[in-house]
C-alpha positions in Angstrom: 28.0 5.3 -38.9 25.4 4.3 -36.6 25.2 5.2 -33.2 24.0 2.7 -30.7 23.1 3.6 -26.8 25.8 3.8 -24.4 25.9 2.2 -21.2 24.4 5.2 -19.2 21.9 5.5 -21.7 20.8 2.0 -21.3 21.0 2.7 -17.3 19.1 5.6 -17.5 16.3 3.7 -19.8 16.3 0.8 -17.1 15.7 3.1 -13.9 12.9 4.9 -16.1 11.4 1.5 -17.0 11.5 0.2 -13.4 10.2 3.5 -11.8 7.1 3.2 -14.3 6.6 -0.3 -13.4 6.3 0.5 -9.5 4.0 3.5 -10.4 1.7 0.8 -12.1 1.9 -1.4 -9.4 1.0 1.1 -6.8 -2.2 2.2 -8.9 -3.0 -1.6 -10.1 -3.5 -3.1 -6.9 -7.7 -3.2 -5.8 -7.1 -2.5 -2.0 -7.4 1.2 -2.0 -10.5 2.0 0.2 -11.9 1.7 3.3 -11.4 -1.5 5.5 -13.6 -1.9 8.7 -13.7 -4.5 11.6 -17.2 -5.8 11.7 -17.8 -3.6 15.2 -16.6 -0.5 13.3 -14.0 0.1 16.2 -10.9 0.0 13.5 -11.0 1.7 10.1 -8.0 1.6 7.7 -8.2 4.1 4.7 -5.7 2.8 2.1 -5.3 6.1 0.2 -4.1 5.5 -3.6 -0.6 7.4 -3.0 0.3 4.7 -0.6 -0.6 6.3 2.3 -3.0 5.1 5.3 -4.9 6.6 7.9 -6.2 4.7 10.5 -9.1 5.5 12.9 -9.8 3.9 16.5 -13.0 4.1 18.0 -13.6 8.1 18.2 -9.8 9.0 17.4 -10.4 9.7 13.2 -6.7 9.6 12.9 -5.1 7.3 15.8 -2.3 6.5 13.1 -1.2 7.6 9.7 1.8 6.4 7.5 2.7 4.6 4.5 1.8 1.1 3.2 3.1 -1.3 0.4 1.3 -4.0 -1.1 3.0 -7.1 -2.6 0.6 -9.4 -4.0 -2.1 -10.3 -1.4 0.1 -8.9 1.6 0.4 -5.2 3.1 3.2 -3.7 5.1 2.6 -0.9 7.2 5.1 1.9 8.6 3.4 4.6 10.4 5.0 8.0 10.9 6.6 7.1 13.9 8.1 4.2 12.7 6.2 1.5 13.8 5.7 -1.3 11.5 2.6 -3.8 11.1 1.6 -6.0 8.3 -1.4 -8.0 7.3 -2.7 -10.2 4.4 -5.6 -10.1 2.1 -7.3 -13.3 2.4 -9.7 -12.5 -0.2 -11.0 -9.0 -2.6 -13.0 -7.9 0.7 -11.0 -9.3 3.7 -8.2 -8.3 5.4 -6.4 -10.2 8.3 -3.9 -7.4 10.5 -2.9 -7.9 13.9 -5.6 -10.4 14.9 -8.6 -8.6 13.6 -10.7 -8.8 10.5 -11.6 -5.8 8.3 -13.9 -5.9 5.3 -13.9 -3.5 2.9 -16.5 -0.9 2.8 
């Protein structure tokens, strides 16, 4: 008598596979690092744990929160709940909120 996985086992395996896929996506995107406006006034540091720190002028942590990258699109949610988004137009250029940030 052979036993085959039951529905519960299959569901657990599917959830495990989905979680692994999400973890791989989180670490696979190539946008982690520092992004800066040409004048240096606005700086976004995208961290590998899906957190970000935005500096503005002399304020090193003006905004902090989480981000999610899907393809070339980024969604930000700061720790107060404010949301924003942007698009990576190439590997070194991010358009966000009317600003252009470049990889440093």
